C-alpha positions, 0 to 999 in steps of 0.5 A: 133725192139721191143722198140725204145731205148735200155735198157740204153736209147740209140736210134737207131741213137746213136746205128747206129752212134756208130757202124759206128764210130767203123767201121771207126776207125777200117778202119783207124787203119788198113790202117794207120798201113800199113802206119806205117809199111812202115815208119819203112821200110823207117827207116830201109833202107840202101845203102847196104840193101834189102830196098833202096831209089828209088825216091830221088827227092820225098824224098827231096821234102817231106823233104823240105815240112816238113822243114827237112835239106837236104844240105850236108847230106847223103840221108839215113840220110835224109830218116831216119829223114823223117821216124821218123817225119812221125812216130811221126804223129801217137802219137804226143801230140799237133798240127794237122797232117802235110799233112793237109797243102796240102789242100787249105786254104779255106778247112783247115779253114772249117775243123778247124771251124767244129773241124774235123781237125785230130790231131795225127792218133792214138789219133783219133782212141783212141778217137773214141773207147772211145766215143763209149765205154759204157756210152759215146757219144749218140749224133749221129751227134757228132759220125758222126763228129768224123767218119769224123775226124778219116777217115781224120786221115787216108786219110790225115795221115797214107795212104797219108804218106804210099803212099809217103814213098812207092814211095820213097822206091820202085819208083813212078809208071809210066804208063804201060800196063798189064793184069787182070783176072784168065787167067794170070795164066800159065799152064807151070810156077810156079804160085805164088800169092801175096795178101794183102796190104803191098808192103814191102813184095810183092816187095821182092817176086817179086825181088826174083822171077826175080833173075837168081838163082831162074829162073834157079832153076825153070827150073831145076824143069821142069817149064818154068819160075816163074809167079807172079800174084797179088790179091787186093791192093798188086796186084795194087802195084806190077802191077804199079811198075813191070807190075805184072799181076792181077789175080783178086780182093777180091771175086776172091781169092778162085777162083784163088786156084780153078784153081789148078794151084797155087803153092803158095799164100803168103799174108801180111795183110787185105782182106784175107779169112780164107777159104784159109787155108782149100781150099789150103788143097784140092789142092797142094797149099802152103798158107803162112802168113807173118804178126803177124797182120794176123795169119790164121789157116791152113797157113805156118807162116813165120814172115817177117823181114825187115833185112832179107827180101830178103833172106826170099823172096828167101826161099818163092819162092824156096818153091813154085818152089819145090811145082811145081812137086806136081801139079795135072794136072787133077785138073788144069783148067785155064780160058783163058779170060784176059783183057788189062789194062793201069795203073800207074797214081800217082799224078805226072804222071797225071800232066805229062800227062796233061803237054802234052796238054798244050800250053807251050807259054801260059799255066801253066805247072806242075799242074792240071789246064788243068783238072780243066779248063775242069771241069770249062768249063763244058767239064767234069762234075767232078771227083770221086774216086772209091775204095774198095772191092766188095760185096758178097750180089750182083753179084761180081763187078756188082755195081762197073761196073754199077756205073762206066759206068754211070759216064763215060757216064755222062762225070765224070772222075774216079780215081780207086784204090783197088778192084774197079780198078781190077773190072774195069780191068776185065770189060775192063774199064782200056783199051784205048778202054773204051773211047767209053763208055764215054760221048762226053766231057770225050771222047774228053779229053781221046783222047786228053790226051791219057788216 
């Protein structure tokens, strides 16, 4: 820079801190708004509607945690009140986020002492925007502290509630085997790609595609079936609950269309390239957007509505089937490579897997204790989460994969989600054979638990 301060006197630390906080606030706004949308879907659920309760036990557990009465009440009345309480977490005027109580008392005290325990989700976003507006905070440390607070508002607020509500609505995932990479596309089936982050939309598309009337219609158009494949976080959601295969992650979305075999790519929100519009025009692919949050030129816009969700999904699937006959055979090239992946490990499932290696006469069940004991004893050196998009500035997936391999070799357990999970899938790191890349301690744990 030509000067060490801006014209207003802000130094590089203040400018970088403001930019960082604004990015953190934007991320929380996006992810927590996803959670808000799922809360509204839960509130609209009904016994005879498109969206129904699939995991009553988890709903009742969350209701008890939030001290919501459940005895002698219809399950949907309980669901609607849980949704309302969750929605109040976005804008309540007093107090802290409810789900912070899941942390240990020691951790909660630390957050309180450091004044970073999040209040309402939207309040932390608004505070972040206010702090970074012209003429406000120039103290880099204060900006970083608020970045922690607004990030936690998502992690312990919108995203955590979104996960709970999604499991309640669509079922808590269980372990299943699937495949990943562009080879999951089929040359003789109608290929529909679901892409984005909001499972409320993709769930209905998957359900519609499995209806006999839709599969019969596809057959009548000369296809051998309907193949749903996923991109990004929508892929993870559909994979864990339905076994839908993963076509790829963030930087692979254009490549999926370049196969020439995709009848439709339908998207909801986040991680969607604007380039999909002009690229789809080079092929027969229909590009469908469904949310007012993600309006993109060159797309067919169909605003998704919870009240008519299944009917809309059927219309979308039918549109893709009708487009099958427009596929240009001379433009089709589907790579043959796929990798097997074992997926579907929510917290509930992890505990069930750990229960399988406990001594029922001596040890506590229904907890993370076996994993914690492995870390305390030094068999494992820790656990990390790897989440997020790949970076176009380096070779796709390279950073994810190399870091993962190094962690595994050093006996560090990885919990993968987002595009990192798909990167791991394509590299074969989510297969049972990947234990051969692990250090001796982690390899023993993987063999014993069967992961």
